[in-house]
N, C-alpha and C positions, 0 to 999 in steps of 0.2 A: 605536455598536449599541448599544443599551441592555440591561441586564443580563436582562431578559424575553425580549429576542431572541435572545442569545446561550444562554440554556437550550432555547429552542424548537427553535433550530436544531441543536445537539447532540442535545437527544431526538430529532429528524427524521432527522438523520444514522443514531443507533443503530436507529431503527424500518424507516428503509429500507433498510438493510443487514442487518437480519434478515429482512425480508419480501419487498425489492423495492419497487417503487414503486406496483405496481399492487393489491397487497395490503396494502399499508401503509393506516393509515386516519389520518385527520385525528383522532379519538376516542383513538386509541392515545398519538399523539405529543401531544397535549394530555396526556392522564394521566403519561405518562412526564417530561412538562417540571414537570409542577405547575400549570399553568395549563389555563383553560376552553378550549374550541374556540372561543368568542367571540372571545379574545384572540388565539389565533392567527391568525383570519381577519381583525383588527383590522391586525395586525400585516403580515400576507403574502398579503391577499386571496384566495389560493388555493392550492391542495396543489401545483401547478404551478410557483407562483411560490416556494413555499416548498421546492421540490424544486430549483428554479434556483440557489437562494441557496446552497443545501446544495453543490450542485456548484462554484459559484464559490469560495466559503470553501475546502472542499477542495483546489480546486486550487490557491488562494492559500496556503495551508499547504503542499502539495509544494513550491509554489517558495520558500517560504520555508525549508524545511527542507532541502531537495535539494543544497545545497553541501556539506553534513556528510558527504553520503554519498558523497562524491569525496575526502575527506582521505586521507592517506595520511602511512605514515610514510619517512623516507628510507632509500634504499639496500636496497630490499628483493628478495627473490629471486621468483621467479614465483608460488612455494608461499605464500610469506609473503603477496604479493598478496593472492592470490585469499582465503587467511585474511580478510585485513583488509576486501577488498571484501564478502565474505560478513558478517563482522559487522557493518559498517556499513551493509549494506541489509537484514539482518535487524533492525534498529532502527532503520530505516526504515520497513518496509514494518508493522511490529508500531507505531512510532506514529502510522500512519495507517493502521492496520488497517482502519477500518470504511468508510473512504472507497476505500481499494483494494478491499475485501470489494463493496461497493456498484458499484464499477465492474466487477468480473468478472460480477455476477449481472444487471448492468441492460445489455441489447444496444440501445445506444443512439449516435443520431451524437454527442450530447455527450460521452459518456463514454469511448468508445473512443479517441479522439485522445491522451486524457490516459494510458491505459496505454500506447500506444505512443510519446509520448514518453519515460517512463520508460526503457522498453526500449534507445529511442532513445539515450537519454544515457548509459545505462551500456554500451551495444555502443560508442560513441565512445570512453567512457574507458578501457574494455577494448584498444581499436584504438591507443590514443594510447598507452598504458602497457603494452603485450604488443604491439611489433609484429613484423610478418614470421613472426607464427603463420598456420598453413594451415588455418585456421577462419573459419566464417561469425560474424562478431562480434556481430552483431544476433541470430542463433539461439543463441549462446552465453550474452547477457546475458538470452534471454528464458529458456533453461532453467534459469539461475540464479535468476532473479525467480521463477520457476513455483514451483521445489523452496520457496525460502524463504516464498512464499504458503502454501504448502499446509502448511508445517512450523508456520506461526504459525495456521492455521486450528484446529489440536489446539489451542494455546497459548492464542489468545482462547478457546476454547468452554471451556477447563479440562477436557480432554477427559483418559484416562488416561494418558498420557506423561509422566514426570517431566522435571526439568531434566535429567538427566545423560543421558537418552535422546534427549533432543531435540541436544545438545551432542555425542553420538557420533553422531548422525543428519549433523548438519553435518560432522562432523569425516570422516565416510563422503561426503561430498559431493566434500569437499576432495579426497579422495583419488583418487575417481574423476576430477574436472576435471583433475588434476594428471597421471593417467596420460593422459587423452586429448591435454594439452598435449605431451607427451615424444614420441610417436609422429607 
């Protein structure tokens, strides 16, 4: 992939994540990338091809970075396991935020399976590492992932929450999840 294609794909992800496919314009993508619309069309032919490339690249990035999500320290109790998972998931979602955000705002047959796979993977990981819990692991994974995604919206858009507020919120989430698992 050429440098210009990489810059256009980066810009397209940013614009598609901010505006959604329908509202995103090739002009805005070209301006964000620093290239002309003519260059964009020469490299990708259509907006749809560009969008598909953004999705493919985003999915590839998720596949490459997802093993880091499931790294855990030795001999952790349930609370430590949850803290570790939330911190890893937080980094994973933040590192891939624009792609996750695009996945949430685009209601398409192409994007929905990507989110489902992430929740399935986290659910399977929970079930493997916290067996015999009387919970629906996929629902539990969805709740954690959704919560972390929502926290990252504020962080991504640099809204008013401070880092300390963010960490307190994560800590409260751990308390709630830990309490749920005890009952």
